[in-house]
LUMDOTI-858301 format. One record per residue (C-alpha): x, y, z; chain; residue number from 1. Coordinates in steps of 0.2 Angstrom, whole numbers. Layout:
N
+-------+-------+-------+-------+------+
!     u !     v !     w ! chain ! resi !
+-------+-------+-------+-------+------+
!     X !     Y !     Z !     A !  NUM !
...
+-------+-------+-------+-------+------+
# end
This chain:
174
+-------+-------+-------+-------+------+
!     u !     v !     w ! chain ! resi !
+-------+-------+-------+-------+------+
!    -1 !    12 !   -70 !     A !    1 !
!     5 !    16 !   -87 !     A !    2 !
!    -3 !     0 !   -94 !     A !    3 !
!   -20 !     5 !   -85 !     A !    4 !
!   -20 !    22 !   -94 !     A !    5 !
!   -14 !    15 !  -111 !     A !    6 !
!   -27 !     1 !  -111 !     A !    7 !
!   -41 !    12 !  -107 !     A !    8 !
!   -36 !    25 !  -120 !     A !    9 !
!   -35 !    12 !  -133 !     A !   10 !
!   -53 !     6 !  -128 !     A !   11 !
!   -59 !    24 !  -129 !     A !   12 !
!   -51 !    27 !  -146 !     A !   13 !
!   -59 !    12 !  -153 !     A !   14 !
!   -76 !    20 !  -150 !     A !   15 !
!   -85 !     3 !  -148 !     A !   16 !
!   -89 !     5 !  -130 !     A !   17 !
!  -100 !    18 !  -121 !     A !   18 !
!   -95 !    27 !  -105 !     A !   19 !
!  -104 !    15 !   -93 !     A !   20 !
!   -96 !     0 !  -100 !     A !   21 !
!   -79 !     7 !   -99 !     A !   22 !
!   -83 !    13 !   -81 !     A !   23 !
!   -89 !    -5 !   -76 !     A !   24 !
!   -73 !   -12 !   -84 !     A !   25 !
!   -62 !     0 !   -74 !     A !   26 !
!   -71 !    -4 !   -58 !     A !   27 !
!   -68 !   -22 !   -61 !     A !   28 !
!   -50 !   -20 !   -65 !     A !   29 !
!   -47 !    -9 !   -49 !     A !   30 !
!   -57 !   -22 !   -38 !     A !   31 !
!   -46 !   -36 !   -45 !     A !   32 !
!   -30 !   -26 !   -42 !     A !   33 !
!   -36 !   -23 !   -24 !     A !   34 !
!   -39 !   -41 !   -21 !     A !   35 !
!   -23 !   -47 !   -28 !     A !   36 !
!   -13 !   -34 !   -18 !     A !   37 !
!   -21 !   -39 !    -2 !     A !   38 !
!   -15 !   -57 !    -3 !     A !   39 !
!     4 !   -54 !     2 !     A !   40 !
!    -2 !   -41 !    15 !     A !   41 !
!   -14 !   -54 !    23 !     A !   42 !
!    -1 !   -67 !    22 !     A !   43 !
!    11 !   -57 !    32 !     A !   44 !
!    -2 !   -52 !    44 !     A !   45 !
!    -6 !   -70 !    47 !     A !   46 !
!    12 !   -74 !    51 !     A !   47 !
!    13 !   -59 !    62 !     A !   48 !
!    -2 !   -64 !    72 !     A !   49 !
!     5 !   -82 !    74 !     A !   50 !
!    22 !   -76 !    80 !     A !   51 !
!    17 !   -72 !    98 !     A !   52 !
!    10 !   -90 !   100 !     A !   53 !
!    26 !   -97 !    93 !     A !   54 !
!    35 !   -87 !   106 !     A !   55 !
!    24 !   -94 !   120 !     A !   56 !
!    27 !  -112 !   113 !     A !   57 !
!    46 !  -109 !   114 !     A !   58 !
!    45 !  -102 !   131 !     A !   59 !
!    35 !  -117 !   137 !     A !   60 !
!    48 !  -129 !   130 !     A !   61 !
!    61 !  -119 !   138 !     A !   62 !
!    53 !  -120 !   155 !     A !   63 !
!    50 !  -138 !   153 !     A !   64 !
!    69 !  -140 !   149 !     A !   65 !
!    73 !  -129 !   164 !     A !   66 !
!    62 !  -140 !   176 !     A !   67 !
!    70 !  -155 !   169 !     A !   68 !
!    86 !  -148 !   176 !     A !   69 !
!    79 !  -144 !   193 !     A !   70 !
!    93 !  -152 !   202 !     A !   71 !
!   106 !  -139 !   195 !     A !   72 !
!   112 !  -124 !   205 !     A !   73 !
!   100 !  -109 !   206 !     A !   74 !
!   111 !   -99 !   195 !     A !   75 !
!   111 !  -111 !   181 !     A !   76 !
!    92 !  -114 !   183 !     A !   77 !
!    89 !   -95 !   182 !     A !   78 !
!    99 !   -94 !   166 !     A !   79 !
!    88 !  -108 !   158 !     A !   80 !
!    72 !   -99 !   163 !     A !   81 !
!    79 !   -83 !   156 !     A !   82 !
!    83 !   -92 !   140 !     A !   83 !
!    65 !   -99 !   140 !     A !   84 !
!    58 !   -81 !   141 !     A !   85 !
!    68 !   -75 !   126 !     A !   86 !
!    56 !   -86 !   115 !     A !   87 !
!    42 !   -75 !   121 !     A !   88 !
!    51 !   -59 !   119 !     A !   89 !
!    57 !   -64 !   102 !     A !   90 !
!    40 !   -69 !    96 !     A !   91 !
!    32 !   -53 !   102 !     A !   92 !
!    46 !   -43 !    95 !     A !   93 !
!    46 !   -51 !    77 !     A !   94 !
!    27 !   -50 !    77 !     A !   95 !
!    24 !   -32 !    82 !     A !   96 !
!    41 !   -24 !    78 !     A !   97 !
!    44 !   -31 !    61 !     A !   98 !
!    30 !   -42 !    52 !     A !   99 !
!    14 !   -33 !    57 !     A !  100 !
!    22 !   -16 !    52 !     A !  101 !
!    28 !   -23 !    36 !     A !  102 !
!    10 !   -30 !    32 !     A !  103 !
!     3 !   -12 !    36 !     A !  104 !
!    16 !    -4 !    23 !     A !  105 !
!    10 !   -17 !    10 !     A !  106 !
!    -8 !   -12 !    13 !     A !  107 !
!    -4 !     6 !    12 !     A !  108 !
!     5 !     4 !    -4 !     A !  109 !
!    -9 !    -5 !   -11 !     A !  110 !
!   -21 !     8 !    -6 !     A !  111 !
!   -10 !    22 !   -14 !     A !  112 !
!   -10 !    12 !   -30 !     A !  113 !
!   -29 !    10 !   -30 !     A !  114 !
!   -31 !    28 !   -26 !     A !  115 !
!   -21 !    33 !   -41 !     A !  116 !
!   -31 !    21 !   -52 !     A !  117 !
!   -47 !    29 !   -46 !     A !  118 !
!   -40 !    46 !   -50 !     A !  119 !
!   -35 !    41 !   -68 !     A !  120 !
!   -53 !    33 !   -70 !     A !  121 !
!   -62 !    48 !   -64 !     A !  122 !
!   -51 !    59 !   -76 !     A !  123 !
!   -53 !    48 !   -91 !     A !  124 !
!   -72 !    46 !   -88 !     A !  125 !
!   -74 !    65 !   -86 !     A !  126 !
!   -65 !    68 !  -102 !     A !  127 !
!   -75 !    55 !  -111 !     A !  128 !
!   -91 !    63 !  -104 !     A !  129 !
!   -87 !    79 !  -113 !     A !  130 !
!   -78 !    90 !  -100 !     A !  131 !
!   -64 !   100 !  -105 !     A !  132 !
!   -47 !    93 !  -100 !     A !  133 !
!   -43 !   105 !   -86 !     A !  134 !
!   -60 !   101 !   -78 !     A !  135 !
!   -57 !    83 !   -81 !     A !  136 !
!   -41 !    84 !   -72 !     A !  137 !
!   -49 !    94 !   -58 !     A !  138 !
!   -62 !    79 !   -56 !     A !  139 !
!   -47 !    67 !   -54 !     A !  140 !
!   -38 !    79 !   -42 !     A !  141 !
!   -52 !    79 !   -31 !     A !  142 !
!   -51 !    60 !   -28 !     A !  143 !
!   -34 !    61 !   -21 !     A !  144 !
!   -31 !    61 !    -2 !     A !  145 !
!   -30 !    79 !     4 !     A !  146 !
!   -12 !    76 !    11 !     A !  147 !
!    -6 !    71 !    -7 !     A !  148 !
!   -18 !    82 !   -17 !     A !  149 !
!    -9 !    97 !   -25 !     A !  150 !
!   -18 !   113 !   -25 !     A !  151 !
!   -26 !   120 !   -41 !     A !  152 !
!   -12 !   133 !   -43 !     A !  153 !
!     2 !   120 !   -40 !     A !  154 !
!    -6 !   108 !   -53 !     A !  155 !
!    -8 !   123 !   -65 !     A !  156 !
!    10 !   128 !   -63 !     A !  157 !
!    16 !   110 !   -65 !     A !  158 !
!     6 !   109 !   -81 !     A !  159 !
!    13 !   125 !   -88 !     A !  160 !
!    31 !   119 !   -84 !     A !  161 !
!    28 !   103 !   -93 !     A !  162 !
!    20 !   112 !  -108 !     A !  163 !
!    34 !   125 !  -109 !     A !  164 !
!    50 !   119 !  -102 !     A !  165 !
!    60 !   134 !  -110 !     A !  166 !
!    49 !   146 !  -101 !     A !  167 !
!    53 !   138 !   -84 !     A !  168 !
!    72 !   139 !   -86 !     A !  169 !
!    71 !   157 !   -91 !     A !  170 !
!    60 !   161 !   -76 !     A !  171 !
!    72 !   151 !   -64 !     A !  172 !
!    88 !   160 !   -71 !     A !  173 !
!    80 !   178 !   -68 !     A !  174 !
+-------+-------+-------+-------+------+
# end
């Protein structure tokens, strides 16, 4: 994220690009980031989707093995069939209990990073278009998800605390 900010501040300072060119370049970089971030999530999702089928194949192989032992006592035959069913259970458990949720987490992390990049983009472009820094920050704040978006007052207090760390320590001591 820091590289994203620094790269575009460098382009803005150079003064050789207009707002539309910078916005198009930012959009392209965000789109590339989203495409790259989808690869591991899609790969894990594909593995997760195939694991139940793997479990079924393991179960069929176990049942074939159990049927090959049909001359054994019922207790042994039952144990062999139970072992065959473990393959199905394991395939489903791994798919829906571990791999698919992991793929979802990767997608969520990717979306969060993309949202942060969008926020930075809107903030920088607003400032570049001549809006005052507090208004530009407000533009960026509005792009965040409502569950993660700080209120205007929270953001203002945070900015004041960063600008004046001494004032905050005296306020906390009082």
